[in-house]
C-alpha positions in Angstrom: -12.9 6.8 0.5 -11.0 4.1 2.3 -11.8 2.9 5.8 -9.8 1.1 8.5 -11.7 -1.8 10.0 -11.1 -4.8 12.2 -10.7 -8.1 10.3 -14.0 -9.7 9.4 -14.9 -13.1 7.9 -17.5 -11.2 5.8 -14.6 -10.1 3.4 -13.3 -13.6 2.8 -13.6 -13.5 -1.0 -12.3 -9.9 -1.3 -9.3 -10.8 1.0 -8.5 -13.9 -1.1 -8.5 -11.6 -4.3 -5.9 -9.3 -2.6 -3.9 -12.3 -1.3 -3.8 -13.9 -4.8 -2.6 -10.6 -6.3 0.4 -10.6 -3.9 1.3 -14.1 -4.7 3.3 -16.4 -2.4 5.9 -15.1 0.1 6.4 -13.2 3.3 5.4 -9.8 2.0 1.9 -9.2 3.4 3.0 -7.6 6.6 0.0 -6.1 8.5 -2.2 -9.1 8.1 -0.7 -11.4 10.9 -0.8 -14.3 8.5 1.3 -17.3 9.6 2.4 -20.2 7.3 0.2 -22.5 9.4 -3.0 -20.4 8.8 -5.4 -22.0 6.4 -7.4 -19.2 4.8 -8.8 -20.7 1.6 -11.9 -22.4 3.2 -14.6 -20.3 4.9 -14.0 -22.2 8.1 -10.2 -21.8 8.0 -10.6 -18.1 7.2 -13.1 -17.6 10.1 -10.6 -19.3 12.5 -7.8 -17.0 11.3 -10.0 -13.9 11.8 -11.0 -15.2 15.2 -7.3 -15.5 16.2 -6.6 -11.9 15.0 -9.6 -10.7 16.9 -8.5 -12.4 20.1 -5.0 -11.0 19.7 -6.6 -7.5 19.4 -8.9 -7.8 22.3 -7.8 -5.3 25.0 -9.9 -7.1 27.6 -7.6 -10.2 27.2 -4.4 -8.2 27.2 -4.1 -7.3 23.5 -0.7 -8.1 21.9 -1.5 -6.6 18.5 -4.1 -4.4 16.9 -5.0 -5.6 13.3 -6.8 -3.4 10.8 -7.7 -3.9 7.2 -7.6 -1.1 4.7 -10.8 -1.4 2.7 -12.8 0.6 0.2 -16.3 -0.6 -0.5 -16.1 -4.4 -0.5 -12.4 -4.4 -1.6 -9.5 -5.2 0.6 -6.6 -2.8 -0.3 -4.2 -3.8 2.4 -3.5 -4.5 6.1 -1.7 -2.8 9.0 -0.8 -4.1 12.4 0.2 -2.3 15.6 2.2 -4.6 17.8 2.2 -3.8 21.5 5.1 -4.1 23.8 8.7 -4.7 22.8 9.3 -8.4 22.7 11.8 -10.2 20.4 9.4 -10.2 17.5 8.9 -6.4 17.7 12.7 -5.9 18.0 13.2 -7.3 14.5 9.8 -6.7 12.8 8.8 -3.4 14.4 5.7 -2.1 16.2 3.9 -1.3 13.0 3.8 -3.4 9.8 1.8 -2.7 6.7 1.2 -3.9 3.2 -0.8 -2.6 0.3 -1.9 -4.9 -2.6 0.0 -4.2 -5.8 -3.0 -2.7 -7.7 -3.7 -0.2 -4.9 -0.2 1.1 -4.5 0.7 4.7 -5.2 -2.6 6.2 -3.9 -1.5 7.2 -0.4 -3.3 4.3 1.4 -0.2 3.3 3.4 0.5 6.8 4.7 -3.2 7.3 5.5 -3.4 4.0 7.4 -0.1 4.6 9.2 -1.3 8.0 10.4 -4.4 6.4 11.9 -2.4 3.6 13.6 -0.1 6.2 15.1 -3.2 7.7 16.7 -4.0 4.3 18.1 -0.5 4.0 19.4 -0.9 7.3 21.2 -4.2 6.0 22.8 -2.3 3.0 24.1 0.3 5.4 25.7 3.1 4.5 23.3 5.7 7.4 23.0 7.5 6.1 20.0 7.3 3.2 17.6 9.7 1.2 15.6 8.9 0.5 11.9 11.1 -1.8 9.8 11.1 -2.2 6.0 13.2 -4.1 3.5 16.2 -2.0 2.5 15.1 -2.1 -1.1 11.5 -1.1 -0.4 11.8 2.6 -1.3 8.0 3.2 -1.3 7.7 2.0 2.3 10.7 4.0 3.4 9.3 7.2 1.9 5.9 6.5 3.5 7.6 6.1 6.9 9.8 9.2 6.4 6.7 11.3 5.4 5.1 10.3 8.7 8.2 11.4 10.7 10.3 8.3 10.7 13.9 8.8 11.6 16.3 6.2 10.3 18.2 4.4 13.1 20.2 2.3 10.6 20.2 -0.8 8.6 20.4 -4.3 10.2 20.4 -7.8 8.9 17.2 -9.8 9.7 16.0 -13.3 8.9 14.4 -11.8 5.8 17.4 -9.8 4.7 18.7 -6.3 5.3 16.1 -3.9 6.7 15.9 -0.2 7.4 14.9 0.6 11.0 12.9 3.8 11.7 11.7 5.3 14.9 8.6 7.6 14.9 7.8 9.9 17.9 4.1 9.3 18.2 3.3 12.7 19.8 5.0 14.7 17.1 3.2 12.9 14.3 -0.3 13.6 15.7 0.0 17.3 14.8 0.6 16.5 11.1 
């Protein structure tokens, strides 16, 4: 049974295995990983987790809630709920998620998305924008199954992307 947890340095080795499976590139949405983050060493990884934790801290005016999708000691993926509607959210969306290749096709993304929509409701968000690459059919289907309505396709700095809006209240009854 999967679980959705806050990032933790305890899972450094498991996270690295998931990261290695993805390979290089900007396709691990949901982890908040920046090109400048050094995650290979335990100290660098702990610093990265500390940044994610600080960004998720409601007491300090949280900008983003990060969660890892785990099962046992394995990291299956990540999901992020971005608060507000700044320039980054306008092109990347409120919610971003990624599932490691070996864990795809088991419903983890839809399960995690449902839980993050619950967190969005707790934050008072009425609707959320979710963006995925135009050729990412699996993500598009996941978003649509959770109530996503296609706004359209726009060009982004990572290529063309589908833009979906989800009404948070209507998805909580699913």
